[in-house]
Every structure is written in structure tokens, then in C-alpha cells.
C-alpha positions in Angstrom: 104.0 55.6 58.1 104.6 57.5 54.8 106.4 55.6 51.8 109.7 58.0 52.2 110.0 56.8 55.8 112.4 53.4 56.1 111.1 51.0 58.3 112.7 50.5 61.6 115.3 47.7 62.0 114.4 45.9 64.8 116.3 42.6 66.6 114.4 40.9 68.6 115.8 39.0 71.9 114.3 36.3 73.5 111.7 33.7 72.0 109.4 32.7 74.9 105.7 33.5 74.8 105.9 37.2 74.6 109.4 37.6 72.6 107.3 35.3 69.7 104.2 37.2 70.0 106.1 40.7 69.7 108.3 39.4 66.8 105.1 38.6 65.0 103.8 42.2 65.7 107.2 43.4 63.7 106.9 41.2 61.2 103.1 42.1 60.4 103.8 45.9 60.8 105.3 47.7 57.9 107.0 50.3 59.9 109.3 47.9 61.0 111.9 45.3 59.6 113.2 42.5 61.7 117.2 42.3 60.9 117.4 39.0 63.4 116.3 36.8 66.3 118.1 36.0 69.3 117.8 33.2 71.6 120.2 30.7 73.4 118.8 27.6 72.1 116.7 26.3 68.9 113.0 27.0 69.4 109.7 26.1 67.7 108.4 29.5 65.8 105.5 30.1 63.9 105.6 29.8 60.5 105.9 33.6 60.0 109.3 34.0 61.9 110.9 30.6 60.4 112.5 32.6 57.3 114.3 34.7 59.8 118.0 33.8 61.4 118.6 33.1 65.3 121.6 34.4 66.8 122.7 32.5 69.8 124.3 35.5 71.6 122.8 39.2 72.0 126.0 41.0 71.8 127.1 39.4 68.5 124.1 39.9 67.1 124.0 43.8 68.1 127.4 44.3 67.1 126.9 42.6 63.6 123.4 43.8 62.8 123.4 47.2 63.9 119.5 47.3 64.5 117.8 50.6 65.1 115.8 49.1 68.0 116.6 46.2 70.3 113.5 44.3 71.6 114.5 42.6 75.1 112.3 39.7 76.1 114.6 37.4 77.8 114.7 36.6 81.6 114.7 39.3 83.9 118.0 39.2 84.9 119.3 40.2 81.6 117.0 43.2 81.0 119.4 45.9 82.2 122.5 44.9 80.7 121.0 44.2 77.4 119.0 47.4 77.4 122.1 49.6 78.3 124.2 47.6 75.8 121.7 48.7 73.0 121.4 52.3 74.0 125.3 52.7 73.8 125.3 51.0 70.4 122.4 54.0 69.2 119.6 52.1 69.8 116.2 52.3 71.0 114.9 49.9 73.5 111.7 47.7 74.2 112.0 45.8 77.2 109.7 43.4 78.5 108.3 43.8 82.4 110.0 43.8 85.0 112.4 46.6 83.8 115.3 45.2 85.7 115.5 42.6 88.7 116.9 45.6 91.3 115.8 49.3 91.4 119.5 50.4 91.0 119.4 48.4 87.6 116.0 50.1 86.5 117.5 53.6 87.3 120.6 52.8 85.2 118.6 51.6 82.3 116.5 55.1 82.4 119.9 57.1 82.9 121.5 55.3 79.9 118.4 56.0 78.0 118.4 59.9 78.7 122.1 59.7 78.3 122.0 58.5 74.8 118.9 60.5 73.5 117.0 57.1 72.7 113.3 55.7 73.8 112.7 53.2 76.2 109.5 51.7 76.2 108.7 49.2 78.8 106.0 46.5 78.1 103.4 47.2 80.4 100.7 45.7 77.8 97.7 46.8 80.0 98.2 50.6 79.3 97.3 49.6 75.8 94.4 48.0 76.8 90.8 50.0 76.0 89.2 48.7 78.9 91.7 48.9 81.3 92.2 52.7 80.3 88.3 52.6 80.6 88.4 51.0 84.5 91.3 53.4 85.4 89.1 56.6 83.8 85.9 55.3 85.8 88.0 54.6 89.0 89.6 58.3 89.0 86.0 59.7 88.5 85.1 58.4 91.9 88.1 60.1 93.7 90.6 59.0 96.4 91.0 57.2 99.1 90.9 54.0 96.9 91.1 50.1 98.0 92.6 48.2 95.5 91.9 44.8 95.5 93.7 42.7 92.8 95.1 39.3 92.0 96.2 36.8 89.1 96.6 33.6 90.0 97.6 30.5 87.5 97.0 27.2 88.0 99.7 25.6 85.8 100.9 22.3 84.8 103.3 20.9 82.1 105.1 23.4 79.6 103.1 26.1 81.4 104.6 25.3 85.1 108.1 24.4 83.1 107.9 28.4 82.1 106.9 29.4 85.6 109.6 27.4 87.1 112.7 29.1 84.6 111.0 32.6 85.2 111.5 31.9 89.3 115.2 31.3 89.2 115.0 35.3 88.9 112.1 36.6 89.6 109.0 35.9 92.4 105.4 35.8 91.0 104.5 39.3 93.0 107.4 40.8 90.9 106.7 39.8 87.6 103.1 40.1 87.4 102.7 42.6 90.0 104.4 45.3 88.4 101.4 45.6 86.1 98.7 46.0 88.7 100.8 48.1 91.0 101.1 50.2 87.9 97.4 50.3 87.6 97.0 51.4 91.2 99.4 54.4 90.8 98.1 55.4 87.8 94.7 55.9 89.7 95.7 57.6 92.4 98.3 59.5 91.2 99.7 59.5 95.1 103.4 58.7 96.6 103.4 54.8 98.1 104.9 55.2 101.2 104.6 51.4 102.8 104.8 48.0 101.3 104.4 44.7 103.1 104.6 41.3 101.5 104.3 37.8 102.5 105.1 34.7 100.6 104.9 31.0 100.7 107.0 28.0 98.5 104.2 25.2 98.0 106.8 22.9 96.2 109.8 21.5 96.0 110.6 22.0 92.2 111.8 25.5 93.4 114.7 26.7 94.8 114.5 27.0 98.5 115.0 30.7 98.4 112.2 31.0 96.0 108.3 31.2 96.9 105.5 30.6 94.2 102.7 32.5 96.2 103.0 35.8 97.2 100.8 38.8 98.5 101.6 42.6 99.1 100.0 45.2 100.6 100.8 48.7 99.7 99.9 52.5 101.4 99.9 55.4 99.8 100.3 59.2 101.1 96.5 60.1 100.4 95.3 57.2 102.7 94.7 54.9 99.8 95.8 50.8 100.2 95.9 48.1 98.0 96.5 44.3 97.6 98.0 42.0 95.2 98.3 38.6 95.2 100.1 35.8 92.8 100.8 32.7 92.8 101.9 29.7 89.9 101.7 26.2 89.8 100.4 22.8 89.8 98.6 23.6 93.6 97.0 26.9 93.1 93.4 26.8 93.3 90.9 27.9 90.5 88.3 30.2 92.8 88.6 33.6 92.3 92.0 33.7 90.6 91.5 37.0 88.7 90.1 39.8 91.0 90.2 43.6 89.8 88.3 45.6 92.1 88.7 49.4 92.9 86.4 51.1 95.9 86.2 54.8 97.0 83.9 56.6 99.5 82.0 57.3 96.3 81.4 53.5 94.7 83.4 51.1 93.1 84.9 49.6 89.7 84.9 46.2 89.1 85.8 43.9 86.7 83.5 40.9 86.1 85.3 37.7 84.4 83.6 35.3 82.4 82.8 32.2 85.1 84.0 29.5 82.8 87.9 31.3 81.7 90.5 29.1 83.1 93.6 30.8 85.1 96.0 29.6 82.1 94.5 31.1 79.4 96.7 33.8 78.2 94.0 35.8 76.9 92.3 35.6 80.3 94.6 37.5 81.8 94.0 41.1 80.0 90.2 40.4 78.8 87.7 41.7 80.9 84.3 40.7 79.5 82.4 43.6 81.4 82.9 46.3 83.6 80.7 47.0 86.6 80.3 50.7 88.1 78.6 51.0 91.5 77.6 54.3 92.3 77.3 54.5 96.7 75.0 57.7 97.1 71.8 57.1 98.5 68.3 58.5 99.1 66.5 60.1 101.9 65.3 56.5 102.6 68.7 55.0 102.7 68.5 53.3 99.4 70.6 53.3 96.3 69.6 56.2 93.8 71.2 54.6 91.0 71.5 51.0 89.7 75.0 49.8 89.1 75.9 50.0 85.3 77.7 47.5 83.2 79.7 48.4 80.7 80.3 45.5 78.1 83.7 45.6 76.8 82.7 43.8 73.0 85.3 43.3 70.4 88.2 43.2 72.8 91.8 42.7 71.8 93.0 39.2 72.4 96.7 38.5 73.7 98.5 39.1 70.0 96.2 42.0 69.4 97.6 43.7 72.5 101.0 43.1 71.4 100.5 44.6 68.1 99.1 47.8 69.6 102.0 48.0 72.0 104.6 47.6 69.3 102.6 50.1 67.3 102.8 52.9 70.2 107.0 51.8 70.1 106.9 53.1 66.3 104.7 55.9 67.3 107.0 56.9 70.1 110.0 57.0 67.8 108.9 58.6 64.7 107.0 61.3 67.0 109.6 61.8 69.5 107.0 61.1 72.2 108.4 62.3 75.8 108.5 59.0 78.0 110.0 60.5 81.1 106.6 59.9 83.1 106.3 56.2 81.5 110.1 55.3 82.5 109.5 56.8 86.1 106.2 54.6 86.5 108.4 51.9 85.3 110.7 52.5 87.9 108.3 53.1 90.9 105.5 50.1 90.2 109.1 47.5 90.4 110.6 49.7 93.4 107.0 48.6 95.5 107.2 45.2 93.9 110.7 44.7 94.8 110.2 46.2 98.5 107.3 43.9 98.9 109.6 41.1 97.9 112.3 42.5 100.3 109.5 42.3 103.1 108.5 38.8 102.2 112.3 37.8 102.7 112.7 39.7 106.1 109.3 39.9 107.7 109.3 43.4 108.0 107.7 46.1 106.3 109.5 48.5 104.0 109.0 52.5 104.5 109.7 54.1 100.8 
């Protein structure tokens, strides 16, 4: 940012885990100026954020403060309405994933961004992670068709389980987390998804009868690629093989190898990779592998807050440099469409053709 450029005035709505982290990113970046925070109830904040006023209602804060950017980190069922409201007020928007709770709402948000000529960045934090970018690049070198095996299960208790239960009032685990990993699949294959299947099970009386805290989706792509994603939340979830990130093709495989001592509810474990293993399937005349597996050490990895800082730096760059976000927005709608189709499949017991 040059000294002549005014900081972008940002209103931060929602002060849960992600909202607090994004607010810290804005606070620490001289390209932004926080004009206010929004949360329906009083909430404990880090020392750096305690000087900002907390407003109880997004609509009132938007009208009063007239920000340049709205950062929407509230529960999923408010994302679309808040984002459209912000665009109509002339703001750019950063919105946490998932973009909305229905495909129609997601498309409504994208249409509003395009109509008002404002930037829309969706919180796909893995897109800003150097190790995940490397995983995608190494997998693309192999070529299709692919097998994608991915999960992120979280054995949660205490405050973490309370957060998960609150999230499940509107969104199932395979939708809330799945959009990230389905997005990774789509970035690797570039092929059109054609069919989705889902299974789910309610493993706790603490959640609504029509919600499930364990889910599993399968997706099939036009190029023959297939993938699965699994997500479970709660005190009953197993810590065994809770973090699987694995891509296979006829030419070999690329896998994230985790530190075996990491716990599933450690937020940094959700993005840290420890090491990437690249396996080449080529064999010689004797049928043995020609090359040993390559292990790419991912040292100096960004932690959770570092990633939020990188993500909001990208928001600043997108606004300042007028980056074309068409593909970014379309990808967000597509990954949401796949995960919502899986959720529909869970509830109907039938495959969904896209």
C-alpha cells in the first residue's frame, strides 16, 4: 500500500473463532481500518480488539458506519442476506465458507456482487496455504483420472462441542467443512462433477432429530475421477485416521503425512501438513519401482492466524488491483452445490445427478 492510499474501512460481523482471527488480521494490516465489530451478544476478545465498539445488529452498523468492506463471519444462515445487504450499500464483501445454505442463495450473492461491481472473496483458507498449493500442483502433474480420499473428523468436548452444536443448527459437518476439500478436488481435476451420494448418522441426542453429526459423501466426475469426504464432530468421534488427505492416479499418488501426535480438535492441525509424500507408480523390467517416494518437508508452515493474515491480505490485493474473481466465485458455488447435493442424498437416500 502506498502512503497516498487510504486504508479500507472494514466492518467485521461475527466474533467466533474465525471472526476473531479475521478481525486480528485487519487490525494488524495497515491497509485496513476496523470501523466496528458486530456480535449479537457480549463476547471475550483478545486485548488488541478491545478498543473497538461492538454493535448488536449488522443492518444498523452497516447503515451507521458506511464501511468499504464487510467481513461476514456469522452463522451460515445469515451469510447470503448480509452479503447482499452489504453489496447494495456499495461495500465489498469477505464471507466465511460456506457462501450460503442453498445454491439459489449462493447464486443470489454472486449476482449481487456482479450487479454492483464489488469484490466477493469467500473464506477458502486452504487456497492461501503454500503446502496445499503444492499438494494441488503435484497431484495435477500426475494427470486424471483421480481417486480423492479426504476427511476431517473432530473429537470435540466442552466449548468446542458447544461450537459444533451451534453450527449444526444450520449446517451439517459435510457441508461446513466439505466445501474446502471438495474445492481442492475440483481444483485438481478441472472436470465437471456429475453425481453425488451421501450417508449420515445422528450420534447424539444433543442435536436436532433432523441433523446428523457424522457424514460421508462420494462424488463422481466427468473424467472418471471419484472422491470421498468424511466429517464427524462430537465427543464420540474416533481420533483414529481423523486426517486423511490423499490423491491417487494411474501414475502414482500424493499424500499429506501428519504428525501422529496431533489431536483432532487442534485448529492448527486442520491446515498444517507436516510433510507431503509423492509416490511414482512407474516400474522397471523387474516389476520393481524405479524411484523411491519423495518426501517434501513443509517447514516454516503458517499457523491458523498466519493463514487468516494471508487471506485478508489477498482481499486487500483483490480490491486494490481489481482482480477478476469470476472463477473464484464460480468455484465456491460449485463446491457448495456438491456438498448440498450430498446433504440432500443423506436425507433422501438416493444419489443426486448434477
